[in-house]
LOVEXDREN-924403 format. One record per atom (N, C-alpha, C): residue in one letter; x, y, z. Coordinates in steps of 0.05 Angstrom, whole numbers, plus 5000, padded with zeros to 4 digits. Example, Ala and Ser with C-alpha at 12.3 -4.5 7.8 and 13.67 -1.06 7.14 Angstrom:
REM residues 2
a526448865156 a524649105156 a526449345156 s525749555142 s527349795143 s525850015157 
***
This chain:
REM residues 166
m624549810620 m624650080629 m626050050639 q629250320643 q631150370641 q630650590668 l631650600689 l631650780715 l633151040708 p633951180711 p636651320711 p638251250739 p640151340731 p642651320751 p642451460779 t641451720772 t641251880805 t638651640820 m636151640806 m634451430817 m634951190835 i637851060822 i639250890825 i640150770847 r642251040845 r644051090869 r641851200902 s639051240895 s637451440897 s636951200923 i635850930915 i634950680914 i636450490944 v638150410924 v641350310934 v641150470949 l642750760975 l642850810991 l640750801011 t638550770999 t635350721019 t635650521034 t635750421010 t637650061020 t638650011040 l640950111042 l644350021046 l643050121079 l643050371083 l642550551101 l639250591120 a638750491110 a635850431124 a636350301160 p637550071152 p636849901178 p638650001197 a640950031197 a642750381217 a640950661218 a638450591207 a636350911212 a634950731233 f634550621234 f632550381243 f633150361276 s635850281276 s637850241291 s637850421308 a637950731306 a638750861306 a636550951319 l634950891315 l631851041337 l631450891355 a631650621346 a631250461369 a634250461393 q635450651384 q637950691415 q636550971415 d636251121412 d634351411410 d632951341438 d630551151430 d627551021441 d629650971462 a631750871467 a633250641499 a633750871510 l635151051500 l637351211503 l635351361518 s632951451514 s631151701526 s628851411558 r629851261554 r628351141570 r630750981597 c632751071599 c634951141617 c634351381622 r634651551622 r634551901624 r631851891643 a630351731638 a627251841654 a628951731686 l629451431673 l630051421710 l630751521742 t630651581750 t631851651780 t633851651785 d634051261792 d635351271808 d638951141789 g639851281801 g641951291792 g644850981783 a643950791799 a643650471792 a642250371766 a638550451775 a638250351749 a639350481739 r639250661734 r640250861701 r642850861694 l644550711701 l647350571701 l647150271689 a644750161698 a643349911686 a642849911664 c641550001654 c639250151633 c641750211616 y642850361612 y644550331590 y647250181582 d647650131605 d648749891606 d648749711584 a645449631586 a644049381573 a643449501551 i643449781532 i643049881507 i644949681487 p644649521473 p646549401462 p648449581441 l651149611431 l653249921418 l652049621375 a650949851375 a651049801336 a653549731328 p653349571304 p654849331299 p658549431295 a657749801283 a661050021270 a661750071297 a660150191324 a661550171337 a661950081361 a661249781358 a662849541382 a665549511377 a665449561345 a667849431334 a669349731330 q669549861342 q671850101340 q671450051374 a670050061392 a670650151426 a672749971432 g672649611421 g673549421432 g674449351465 p674749381486 p674449221508 p674749641522 a673549641555 a673449811564 a674849891575 p676250031575 p678650181585 p677750241618 a679050181636 a679250281664 a678450381659 a677150441693 a674950831708 a678150941707 a677851211698 a680151361704 a679951491722 a681851631742 a680551691769 a681851991763 t679852151763 t678652441755 t678252481783 p680452841785 p681752911816 p679153041806 a678153091839 a676153131852 a676153581825 a674253661838 a673754041829 a675354061847 r677454281835 r678154481855 r677954721852 p678054921880 p677055161882 p678055261863 a678355491859 a679255781845 a681155901872 t680255871891 t683755931913 t682355811940 g683355811951 g684255761974 g686155711995 a685155272009 a687855362030 a689455142008 a690954982019 a694154882009 a695254921997 p696455352014 p698255472011 p701855442014 a701655022030 a703055002027 a705354891991 d703054761990 d703754781953 d704054941952 f704055111939 f704355391920 f706055391915 g705755361879 g708855281864 g709855071856 l708954861875 l710754691873 l707554481842 p709654281832 p709154201808 p706154071819 r703354041803 r701653931814 r701053751807 r700453571830 r699653341821 r696453301846 d696153071845 d693453091860 d692853071887 r692953441886 r691953641910 r688653671910 p687153741928 p684553761935 p684654001936 t687254051938 t685954461936 t688354531924 v687854751906 v690954921901 v689255151914 a691355381923 a692155601922 a691655721898 e690956081903 e691156221880 e693556431878 a693556421899 a696556611917 a698256541950 v700856541948 v700956531982 v702456901983 e701856842019 e703157102023 e705257002041 s705657132046 s709457112062 s711057392066 s713457412079 s714757562082 s717957442078 i719657582071 i722357602075 i723957722098 p724557402119 p725557562132 p728157592139 g729457912159 g731658132154 g731558312147 r734758362131 r734658522119 r733158492071 f732858602063 f731758642037 f734358842029 d736658682013 d738158891983 d737458891961 g734558711956 g735158721930 g735758371926 w734758431889 w735958171867 w736658161852 e738857931841 e739058071819 e739257631801 p738857731779 p739057401762 p738657101789 k737856921796 k739056591810 k738256761839 t737357001841 t737356961874 t735156771893 r735956801905 r734756491921 r734156651958 w730656591965 w730256641992 w728056482011 r728356462024 r727156202037 r725556442063 l722456462057 l720356562058 l720756522093 a717456702100 a717856642130 a715656382135 n715156312109 n713256122115 n714455782112 g717555772097 g718955602097 g719355522074 q718755602051 q718855582026 q719955782013 l722855691987 l725455711978 l723155691956 w724356021945 w723856171912 w726656221902 e726456211883 e728056361854 e727856591838 v728556701839 v728257021814 v728456841779 t726556771765 t727256751737 t728056941711 d726657151721 d727557271698 d730257501696 g731657591685 g734057791699 g734057971697 s732358031709 s731658301721 s733858341754 r734658611760 r736858631787 r734858831793 a735358861818 a735859251838 a737459151857 a736759351876 a738159411900 a735959511919 y734259601935 y733459621954 y733259671983 a735059692013 a734359682028 a731259592048 l730759432055 l727959402055 l728959182081 q726459212110 q726358962130 q723458812127 d724958572129 d721958422142 d719358452117 p719158492089 p717858602067 p716058372074 k714758562062 k711358292064 k711958282043 v711857992023 v711157872003 v708057771971 r707357781958 r704857591943 r705757461917 i706157231911 i705757111905 i704156871895 r702857041860 r701056981843 r701956811829 r700056641810 r700956561791 r700256841760 g702156691746 g700857011721 g701556741700 v701556781672 v700156661653 v702756541643 v700856181631 v703655951624 v704755881651 g703255841658 g704355741690 g707755851703 n707556211699 n708956241710 n708656391744 y710056481756 y709256581779 y710956791779 l709557051797 l709957411798 l710557371827 m711057441835 m712957581872 m712757941870 e711257941880 e710658181903 e711658271911 i712058501917 i714958591950 i713558801957 e713258831979 e712659142000 e713859361993 g714459501978 g716059681975 g716959761950 v717559551927 v717559491912 v716159581886 a716759701864 a713859711843 a715059471824 q716959381830 q717159221798 q715558881810 v714858841793 v714558461796 v717558421783 l717658001805 l718657771790 l716957541787 k718957451764 k718857261751 k720157101772 v718456821786 v719456731808 v719356441801 r720756141808 r719355971804 r719855781840 r719355641848 r720155511871 r720755301878 i722355301894 i724355051890 i723754881914 q723054901936 q722454851957 q719954961973 
***
């Protein structure tokens, strides 16, 4: 008796895949047992004791060192002194900073720099220019899209693209 080719393929695939299926079921049971544990150390030990499937163990290679992940940052909050500087591992990141430009404000042109009352130095990055006659105007610098910063100046209708120098 000769079996049809499709039946032969089914038998071969079943024979080859059955051990992997049973291994996966055993791992699912082990994972379920570990998930049920409430003690963190015991749960971790349980997960570590689960053997990897041969293919996964070969691909995994040596265990990578634990990467330090920065703590979650609040959407708004402290650290206005860091606002605008390149992101490093800072505990919080401010969404905006408010200060003022001390003294007489005559306007700007490309690359104009202002030292704010809080000590930060900002520079105009767009090609805009304007003339005004203001005294100690308040400013608000907020995040724009794609890493830009936008400066709003009290008494000025225009919003400027700026970058922090210091």
